[in-house]
N, C-alpha and C positions, 0 to 999 in steps of 0.2 A: 736695265734701261728705264728711265723715267719718262712716262707719257703724260703730257699735260693738255693735249689738244686733240681734237678729232683728226686734224691733218696729220699729226705725228703718228697717231694710232693706226691710220690706214697705211702708213709706210711699212709697218711691221706686219709680217705674215703671222696671223694668230693660229694657235694650236687649240683645237676644240675637241672635247671628249663628249660623245653621246653614249650614255649608259642605259641599257634596258635588259630585262630578263628574257625577252623574246626577240628574235631577229630571223630573217629569211635564212633557210628555206621554210621556217615556220610562217605560214601565211596568216599573220595576226595583224590587226589594224594598227596597233601601237608600234609593232615592229616595222610596219611600212612607214609610219610617221618618222621613226628613228632613222630609217634608211634615207628618206628624202631630206630630212634636216641635215644629216651628215654630208650627203652629196652636194646639195645646192648651196648651203651656207658655207661649207668648206671651200667650195669653188669660188665664192665671193670674197672670203676673208683670209684664207690661207690653207690650212689642212685639218681635216677631221679624222678622228679615230672612233670606231665603234667598239665598245666594251660590252661583252655579252657571254652567256654560257656557251660552251661547246655543244655541237650537235652532229651526229653522224650524217655524212652525205653533204655537208656544207662545202661548196667549192670556192676557192680563193682565186679571183680573177685579177690578173695584173692590170693596173690602171684604175681599178675601182677603189672605193673607200677601204682603207686597211681595217681589218677586224682583229682585235686582241681577245682571244678566247680564254676562258678559265674552265677548269674541270667541272663536269656536271653529271647528273644521273636523271633518268626519266622520273617524273612524278606519278606514282601509281594512281590510275583512274582519272588522270588529267591530261591525256594525250592531246596534243603533241608537246606539252610543256615540260621543262626540265628544271631541276633545282641545282643551283651552282654552288661550288665550294672554292671561291677565290682565295680564301685565307690559307688553305693548305696546298694550293697549287704554286709551288715555289718558282717554277719556270715562268709562269704567268706574272708573278710578283716582280721578278727580276726584269722582265720586259716592260712592265708598267712603270717601274721606277725610272726608266730611261726617258720617258715622255714628260716634257715640261709644259703641261697644259696652261693655257691662259684663262680658260673658262670651262666649266663642266655643266652639262645639262643631263639630268636624269629623267627617265620617262616612267618610272614606277618606284614605289616606296620600299621595295623588298630587298633582296640580296644586292642587285646592281645599284639600287638607290643608296643603300648603306655604304657600299664600296665607294661610290662617287662622292658621298659626303665626307668620308674619311680622307680621300685623296685631296679634295678641295681644302679641307682644314689644314692638312699637312703642307700644301703648297701655298696656302693663304691666298686663294683665288675664289672668285664668286661661284656660287652654285645656284642654278635655276632648276626647278623641277616642274613637270607638267602633270596635273591630275587628269588622267584620261578615262578612267574606268570606275564604275560603281562597285568598288571592291567588297562592300558589305554583302552584296548578293553572292559573291564567290565564297565569302566566309560562311554564309548561311548554308551553302551547299555542302560544307565540310562539317559544321557543328550546329546544333540547335541550342546550345548552352548560352543563355544571355550573359552569364558571367564571363565566359571565354570571349564572346563577341565584343563585350565592353573592353576587355583587355587588348584585343587585337586592334580595335578602333583607336584606343588611347595611344598605343604604340605607333600606329600609322600617323596620327595627328602630330605626335611628337617629331616625327621625321619632317613633316611639312613645316613645322615651327622652326626647325633647324636650317631650312633653306633660306637663301637670300631673297629669292623671288619665287612665287608660285603662279603658274599659268594654268588656264583651262581653255578648252577649244571652243566654248560658246557660253553665252550668258546663263543659260539654264543650269549649267553644271556648277555654277557658283553656289546655288542653294544646296546642292547635294553635299558639297564640301563643308558648307556651314552646318548642315544637319549632322555631319560627322563630328563636329566640334572645333573645326579650325576657325580662328577668329582674325587671322592676319590679312594682309593686303593680297588681292587676287587680280591678275591681269588676264584679258581674253586675247588669245592668239588663235585664229581660225586654222583649220586644216585645209589641204588642197588635194589635187590629184595629179598624177603623172601622165594621164591619158589625154591624147589629142585626137579629135575626130578626123579620120581620113576623108578626102573628098568623095571617093568612090566606095560606097558601101555595098554594092552588089556582090562582089566576090566574098566579102566578109559574111554577108547574110547567107550566101550559098554554102559556105563552109559550116556555118552554125546549123543550118537545116540538116546537113549530112550528119553532124555530131548529135543533134537532138533527135533525129528521126522524124522531122516535121516537114510540112509543106509551107509555102508562103501564106496560105490562107489560114493556117491554124493560129489560135491565140496562145502566145507563150508567156507564162508567168515565170519569174526567176527569183531565187534567193541565193545570195553569196555571203558566206560567213561561217563562223564556227557552229557546228551542229551540236548544240547543247540546249537543255531546256530553259536555261536562263534567258535565252533569246526569244522566249514566248512562242516557241514553235508549235506548242500544243494548240494554240488558237489558230495558227495557220493551217495545220493538218485537218482540224475539225471543219474549218471553213472550206477546204477542198472537198471534203465529204459532202457538205451542203450543196456545193456547186454541181458535183457529180449527180446528186439526187435529182437536181432540176434538169438533167439531161443536157447540160452545157458541155460543149467540146473544148478542151484545153490541154496544154502540156505544161507540167510543172517541172522546172529544172532546179536541182539543188547542186550548188558548187561549194565544196569545203569539206572539212572533216571535224571530228570532235568526239568526246567520250560518250555522247548519247546517240551516235550514228546508228548503231545496230538496233537500239530501242525504237528509234524513229522509223527505220525500215520495217520493223515488225508491226508497228502500229499502222502504217500505211497498208501493208498486206492484209492485216486483220480487217481493215475497213474496205478491202477490195479496190484500192486506189492504185494498185501496181501499174496498170496500163496507162495511167495518166502521168506517171512520175518517172523521172530519170535522174540518177545520181552520177555526177561526173568526177567526184572526188576533188582533190586540190588541183587547181590549174595555175601553174606558175608562169606560163607563157603569156606575156602581156598582149601579144598579137592575137592569141586565141580569145583572151578576155575581151578585147575590142570587138572581135567577131560576135561573141555571145551577147554583149550589150547592144550591138547594132541590130540583132534579130529579135530580142525580147520585146514584148508589147507593154508589159507592166512589171515593175520591180516591187517585190513584197518585202517589207521590213517591219514586222510587228513588235520588235524588241522594245522593252522598257528599260533594259539593262545598259544599252549603249548610250554614250554621251553625244559624240559627233561622228557617226560612222562614215568612213571614207567611201564606202560603196555607193552611197547616195549621190556623192559628187561625181564619182566615176560614171554612174548611170546618167547623170545630168549632162555629161559631156556628149552623150549620144541622143539627147532629147528624149531620154527614157525617164518618165516620172515614177515616183515611189508612193506606195500606199503605206502610211504610218498609222500608229495608234495615237489618237488625239491626246494632247498634253504630255506626250512622252518627251524626254529630253532631246532625242534626236530629231523631233519634228519642229524644232525652233525655226521660226520664219516661214513655216508652210501655211499657205492659205488654200483651203479646200477648193478644188476644181480650178485653181489658178496656176500654182506652181508645184502642186502635189495633191495627194488625197489623204483624208483623215477618216478614221473609223473609231467607233467605241471599242473598248477592250473586251470584246466577246466574239466568238466565232460566227454567230448568226449575222451580226452587223458587218463583220469583215467580209463574209461571203456575199452579203447583199451589195456591199460597195463594189466588190470585184465584178459582179454581174452587171451592175449599172454602168461601170466603166467599159466592160466588154460590148455593151449595147450602144455605146456612144463614141464611136471611133473619131469623129470629127473633133469632139471636145478633148479627147485623149491626146490628139496631136497638138492642140492648142496648149494644154497643160504641160506637155513635153517641152515645148519651146519656152514656157515660163520657168520650168525647172532649170533649163540651160542658162537662162538669163540671170536667175537669182542664186543658183547654187554652184555653178561651175566656176572653179578658181584653180589655177595651176600652182604647183609647188614652187615654180620659179617666181611667181608673183608673191607668194607667202614668204619665200626666203628673203626677199628684199626687206620686209618688215622685221623678220627675225634677225638678220644680219645687223640691222640698225640698232636693235635692242641689245644684242650681244655687245656691240661696241660701247653703247651708253652704259651698260652694266659694268663692263671692265673699267671704263674711265672713272665712273663714280667710286668703284671699289678702291682704285689706286689713290684716290683723294682722301680716303679715310685715315 
């Protein structure tokens, strides 16, 4: 079918492929982006498929976005991630060949990215890829060899050079990709959130207090994300120690899992911070997450690793402001004491800022409203822009 106009394109239900190496039940930010792209854009344009490695315990729910899995094994020391083997999974290959995609969007440059590129070339359709993560930090956690790091970066940049379009979630991330060596065109498409604030927060806060073991009067700090040192959690933990030394009362809630979880717990125990801290593990229930955001007083995100974390937008949905590290990529658009908080990248300054915030509840409420105003954006809103770009990309590709 020849499509020469926007009107004709909209008559045809498009088939979209969203490819990524991680997907729920792995609670990974990029996996959540993939899920929301697939659901919302597929709803607007036709039908989406998610292509991702298999994982034990994944449930297939009728009516949700179909998932096409390929064989995988756990990556040693990188829980909960898995390495996929689509090339030798013949059942998967047979199933994949049946799908006549109109466009493919990959969300990482590794196995699923290479697979998406191969399928796009074979079907002669456009490939969009989004650069979500500072992969160099992951590489450095695996090897210290500058020679190997150079090879890995070169291979990664080659993948981005092969795509028709490269997207990033915010302006700050453009420089990171340039530093890696990519010289092509880059577009900014922001992330969103699937959370909406309920009108009545009282039952949510009560549920959170029960789970946290807190009262309404206690000051609750919260972190949601992967428990790994790349998230700069060393600064956070040492900051908690400083606050405790000053006899401040607080409760720190960690939600998530990761390969550094046991080391983090041991570090906290060693510093006698056990009574201040609670680990809730992975929370997949979105109603529970709403409850926890509604109860927390301050969201902590000291990461220099993340580009555009979804959790800060989720927090903003509940007027919950975030304390960032100044000049971090994730802090783009943050004005200190207006729509968020900024600290220097050291534990003493981070602790000092938390204490100042704890002692200024009126300003904290003001900043929370600013966070909602400036950061909150739903995936449904984002999907309108994405759907429009998909259509434009397909149309331009067909004219070549």
